[in-house]
C-alpha positions as CSV (number, residue, x, y, z in Angstrom):
1,M,-93.7,-63.3,24.5
2,K,-91.3,-64.2,21.7
3,M,-93.5,-62.2,19.3
4,R,-93.3,-59.1,21.4
5,L,-89.5,-59.4,21.6
6,I,-89.3,-59.7,17.9
7,E,-91.6,-56.7,17.4
8,L,-89.5,-54.7,19.9
9,S,-86.3,-55.7,18.1
10,L,-87.7,-54.6,14.7
11,F,-89.0,-51.4,16.1
12,S,-85.7,-50.6,17.8
13,S,-83.8,-51.3,14.5
14,L,-86.3,-49.1,12.6
15,M,-85.9,-46.2,15.0
16,I,-82.0,-46.4,14.9
17,F,-82.1,-46.5,11.1
18,T,-84.6,-43.6,10.9
19,S,-82.6,-41.4,13.3
20,A,-79.5,-42.0,11.2
21,A,-81.4,-41.1,8.1
22,V,-82.8,-37.9,9.7
23,A,-79.4,-36.9,10.8
24,G,-78.2,-37.1,7.2
25,T,-75.2,-39.3,7.9
26,T,-73.4,-41.2,5.2
27,T,-73.2,-45.0,5.3
28,E,-70.7,-47.2,3.7
29,I,-72.5,-49.3,1.1
30,G,-69.5,-51.1,-0.4
31,R,-65.8,-51.0,-1.1
32,V,-64.9,-50.5,-4.7
33,R,-61.8,-50.2,-6.9
34,L,-61.5,-46.8,-8.5
35,P,-61.6,-46.7,-12.3
36,E,-58.3,-47.2,-14.1
37,L,-57.4,-45.9,-17.6
38,T,-55.0,-47.5,-20.0
39,S,-51.7,-45.9,-21.0
40,A,-53.2,-45.0,-24.4
41,E,-56.1,-43.2,-22.7
42,W,-53.8,-41.3,-20.4
43,A,-51.7,-40.3,-23.4
44,M,-54.7,-39.2,-25.3
45,L,-55.8,-37.0,-22.4
46,R,-52.4,-35.5,-22.0
47,Q,-52.2,-34.8,-25.7
48,E,-55.7,-33.2,-25.7
49,Q,-54.9,-31.0,-22.7
50,G,-51.5,-30.0,-23.9
51,A,-49.3,-28.2,-21.4
52,N,-52.3,-27.0,-19.4
53,R,-53.0,-30.3,-17.6
54,Q,-55.9,-29.8,-15.2
55,I,-58.0,-32.0,-13.0
56,V,-61.1,-33.1,-14.9
57,P,-64.2,-33.4,-12.8
58,I,-67.0,-35.8,-13.8
59,A,-70.3,-37.0,-12.3
60,V,-71.7,-40.4,-12.9
61,N,-75.3,-41.7,-12.4
62,V,-75.2,-45.1,-10.8
63,A,-78.2,-47.5,-10.5
64,V,-78.0,-50.2,-7.9
65,N,-80.3,-53.1,-7.0
66,H,-79.4,-55.3,-4.0
67,G,-75.7,-55.1,-4.5
68,A,-75.6,-55.1,-8.3
69,V,-74.8,-52.0,-10.4
70,Y,-77.2,-52.4,-13.3
71,A,-76.9,-49.1,-15.1
72,V,-74.2,-46.4,-15.3
73,S,-74.4,-43.1,-17.3
74,M,-72.5,-39.8,-17.4
75,R,-74.2,-37.0,-15.7
76,Q,-71.4,-34.5,-16.3
77,G,-68.8,-35.8,-18.8
78,S,-65.1,-35.0,-19.1
79,G,-65.4,-33.7,-22.6
80,Y,-63.5,-36.7,-23.8
81,P,-66.0,-39.4,-25.0
82,E,-63.4,-42.3,-25.0
83,I,-62.4,-41.5,-21.4
84,D,-66.1,-41.2,-20.3
85,H,-66.9,-44.6,-22.0
86,A,-63.9,-46.3,-20.3
87,I,-65.0,-45.1,-16.9
88,I,-68.6,-46.1,-17.4
89,H,-67.4,-49.6,-18.6
90,W,-65.1,-49.9,-15.6
91,I,-67.8,-49.1,-13.0
92,T,-70.3,-51.4,-14.7
93,A,-67.9,-54.3,-14.7
94,N,-66.2,-53.8,-11.3
95,W,-68.5,-52.1,-8.8
96,R,-70.8,-54.0,-6.4
97,T,-72.4,-52.8,-3.2
98,A,-73.4,-54.7,0.0
99,L,-76.3,-57.1,-0.7
100,W,-78.4,-55.3,2.0
101,F,-78.3,-52.1,0.0
102,R,-81.6,-52.0,-1.8
103,G,-80.4,-49.1,-3.9
104,G,-82.2,-47.3,-6.6
105,D,-81.5,-45.5,-9.8
106,S,-80.6,-42.0,-8.7
107,Y,-77.2,-42.1,-7.1
108,V,-74.6,-39.6,-8.3
109,V,-70.9,-40.3,-7.8
110,N,-68.4,-37.5,-8.3
111,L,-64.9,-38.3,-9.5
112,D,-61.8,-36.3,-10.4
113,I,-59.5,-37.4,-13.2
114,D,-55.9,-36.2,-12.6
115,P,-53.8,-36.4,-15.8
116,V,-50.6,-35.4,-14.0
117,L,-50.7,-38.1,-11.3
118,R,-52.6,-40.5,-13.7
119,H,-55.4,-41.6,-11.4
120,V,-59.1,-41.3,-10.9
121,V,-60.4,-40.6,-7.4
122,F,-63.5,-39.8,-5.5
123,R,-63.9,-36.0,-5.2
124,N,-63.3,-34.8,-1.7
125,N,-65.8,-32.5,-0.1
126,D,-63.6,-29.5,-0.9
127,G,-63.1,-30.6,-4.5
128,N,-59.4,-31.5,-4.1
129,V,-57.8,-34.7,-5.3
130,R,-56.2,-36.8,-2.7
131,R,-52.5,-37.4,-2.9
132,S,-52.5,-40.9,-1.4
133,I,-54.4,-43.3,-3.6
134,P,-55.6,-46.6,-2.0
135,S,-56.6,-49.1,-4.6
136,I,-59.9,-49.8,-2.9
137,E,-62.1,-47.1,-1.3
138,P,-65.4,-47.0,0.5
139,L,-68.4,-46.2,-1.5
140,R,-70.8,-44.2,0.6
141,A,-74.5,-43.2,0.3
142,D,-76.3,-40.3,2.0
143,T,-78.7,-42.1,4.2
144,S,-81.0,-39.1,4.4
145,I,-82.3,-40.0,0.9
146,I,-83.0,-43.6,1.8
147,K,-86.7,-43.9,2.6
148,V,-87.7,-46.2,5.4
149,L,-90.8,-48.2,4.6
């Protein structure tokens, strides 16, 4: 009897997870501090951009294994190698996910660098930078790409 209850519980959990994956919902996999740049890096970016200060979009490849970020690389760089390296180093050193998140090596995180407001944020769905900046934000994954075994 106990075995049947356990099997029923596992089956129900699997069905709920599968239906969420099919629906294409996003799931919070952790809470992370967004990358920070030094005053010198912001000054270099302002100097390079001149009077035409624009938001710089970047895309980062992130590899995760049971909560640990083990590899980060630039998918679409900013055009400023020092800034790209600083952001990669920040993510590698500071980001973790929930231990239950098995992860993989093909997650893409889109960020925007705003030299006027001097912050790096997650890109919104519409591509705009948020005006209110919490120091810690939810990191989400598209559950439709997570395969149920």
